[in-house]
N, C-alpha and C positions, 0 to 999 in steps of 0.2 A: 504493498499501500504505500503511496505518496504521500507524506505529510505533508507537504508544502502545496496549498490551491490557490485557487482562485476565490473570492470573495466582493461582495458588494453588502453596503447599507440600503435597508430599505423600511419605508412606513407599510405595514400592513392594512388591509380594511379596517380594522378595531381600530386602530390610533396607534395600534405599539408598534416600536422598531424590531426591527429584527436582523438579524445577518445572516447572509445567503452564502453559503459555501459550495462548492461545488470539489467533489472527495474521487480521485482517479485511485482504481484498484487494475492491479496488474495480475493475472493467473498464468504461471510457466510452466514450462513442464520441457523435460528432455527428452531427446530420440536420438537415433543411431544417423548421422547423418549419411549413409550407404543405404539407407534402408527404408523406401518412401510408404511402405506400410508403418512405421513405428512414427512417421511426422505423424501422419493421416491419424493414428490410433492416438499423438498425442494433444494435436489439434481438436480431436471429437472430445477429448476427455474434458479441455478446456470447455467446451462449450457445454458439454453437460455441466458441468461445475456450475458455468453463469444461471444456466436455467434455473440450477434447484436457489441459487442465490436470489434470482428475481422474484422467486416463489417465496423464499422467504421475506422480502422485502416488500411483498405485499401483504404480507400478515401483519408483520413490522410496522406497517404503515401506519393503521388504526391504533395501535396501542399509544405509538410514538405522538401520535396528535394530542394526546389525553395529556402529554408531559408539553405540549407546545413547541413541540421539535415537529418539523415536517420534512417528510423525507419525500422527495418527489420520483415515485418508483413507477409512474404512467408514462417518464420519460429518461430512459436509460440509454446514452451514446454509446455503444461500442466499436471494437475495431481491433481484427484477427492482425497478428505480427507478422505472418508466413514461414514460412521456412528457410529464407533468409535471413531474417532477424536476428539472431545469434548464432555460430555455428552450434549445429546440436540442439538448439533448443528454440520454441514454437509458445507460439499463446496467444493472447490477446488481454484486451486492457477494458477497462468500463468508467462511464462519469457518473455520478447520480450527485444530485442538488440535495441539501437539508440546508432547513432554513429554523436558526432557533432565533429566542427572543432576547434579545438585550438591553439593559439598563440605560439610557443617557439621560439620566435627570441631572440636572444643573448642577452642581457644586461649586458655591463660590468661594470656597475655602480652598480652591485648586487655582484660582486666580490674583494675580496682583492688580491693580488699578495703575 
């Protein structure tokens, strides 16, 4: 998982402020570079893992919203890396947006006049 992320601050429909982050997750699998069958099997395993993770995100989406954390599981971008990305390694990555409330209450003690 790439812990660096792009983000944005925005005001929600209810008037509260949120920090939206796009999180990137890499799923990688090694394979025998001399065998197309092992490449296909490795990439298929990564695809299966992605599908399983998406099904879990759909379940978690509702429970997280009760905590005011909004997971955008309806729009998950993914890209397969192919067999020539790294020698003997293939996989994919996917990106998902998460929005969490932030406190933007003004504190005058943090400022000098």
